[in-house]
C-alpha positions as CSV (number, residue, x, y, z in Angstrom):
1,M,-224.9,93.2,-65.3
2,P,-226.3,94.9,-68.4
3,N,-227.5,97.9,-66.5
4,G,-223.9,98.7,-65.2
5,M,-222.5,98.5,-68.7
6,E,-225.4,100.6,-70.1
7,K,-224.7,103.3,-67.4
8,L,-221.0,103.5,-68.3
9,V,-221.6,103.7,-72.0
10,G,-224.4,106.2,-71.5
11,Q,-222.0,108.5,-69.6
12,E,-219.4,108.3,-72.4
13,N,-222.1,108.9,-75.0
14,N,-223.3,112.0,-73.1
15,N,-219.6,113.3,-73.0
16,L,-219.0,112.6,-76.7
17,G,-222.5,113.4,-78.2
18,S,-224.3,111.0,-80.5
19,T,-222.6,112.2,-83.7
20,H,-219.2,111.4,-82.4
21,F,-220.3,108.2,-80.6
22,F,-221.7,106.7,-83.8
23,N,-219.3,108.1,-86.4
24,Q,-215.9,108.5,-84.7
25,S,-213.4,105.8,-85.6
26,G,-211.8,103.9,-82.8
27,L,-214.9,103.8,-80.6
28,D,-216.0,100.3,-81.8
29,F,-215.6,98.9,-78.3
30,L,-218.1,101.5,-76.9
31,R,-220.6,100.9,-79.6
32,D,-220.2,97.1,-79.0
33,A,-220.7,97.7,-75.3
34,W,-223.9,99.7,-76.0
35,I,-225.3,96.9,-78.2
36,A,-224.3,94.3,-75.6
37,A,-225.9,96.2,-72.8
38,E,-229.2,96.9,-74.7
39,F,-229.4,93.3,-75.9
40,G,-228.5,91.9,-72.5
41,T,-231.3,93.9,-70.9
42,L,-233.8,92.6,-73.5
43,R,-232.5,89.0,-73.0
44,R,-232.6,89.4,-69.2
45,A,-229.0,88.4,-69.0
46,E,-227.3,87.8,-65.7
47,K,-224.0,89.0,-67.0
48,V,-222.6,90.8,-70.1
49,R,-219.0,90.8,-71.2
50,L,-217.1,92.2,-74.1
51,V,-214.6,89.9,-75.8
52,S,-211.2,91.1,-76.9
53,D,-210.8,88.5,-79.6
54,N,-212.0,89.0,-83.2
55,W,-215.2,86.9,-82.6
56,P,-217.5,87.1,-80.8
57,D,-217.9,90.8,-79.9
58,F,-219.7,90.0,-76.6
59,E,-221.1,87.2,-74.5
60,L,-224.2,87.1,-72.4
61,V,-225.0,84.7,-69.5
62,V,-228.6,83.8,-69.7
63,A,-230.1,81.1,-67.4
64,G,-226.5,80.1,-66.5
65,C,-225.5,79.5,-70.2
66,V,-223.0,81.5,-72.1
67,E,-224.2,82.8,-75.4
68,A,-221.9,84.5,-78.0
69,F,-222.9,87.4,-80.3
70,E,-221.4,89.6,-83.0
71,A,-222.4,93.3,-82.9
72,V,-223.3,94.5,-86.4
73,W,-224.4,97.7,-88.0
74,P,-226.7,98.1,-91.1
75,A,-225.1,99.0,-94.4
76,C,-226.8,102.1,-95.8
77,H,-226.8,102.7,-99.5
78,R,-227.9,105.9,-101.2
79,R,-229.2,107.3,-97.9
80,Q,-228.0,108.3,-94.6
81,C,-228.4,106.1,-91.6
82,S,-229.7,107.9,-88.5
């Protein structure tokens, strides 16, 4: 369920702090989990799962159907992303 994943990622984010969570290399899986949980909640997904392959980053089960998604971040040029 999205809420379970969101709770786990939230605990790690609290431990790391936002600066490290969003900027530390090697934490892509946590950022992907956060995106998956948030998007899964918005889509009212029954299940959310991270995928260990190169694509997709995560899958949602919505109305019994599996949907695949890639988690992306904006590219910021000449300004800082916040």
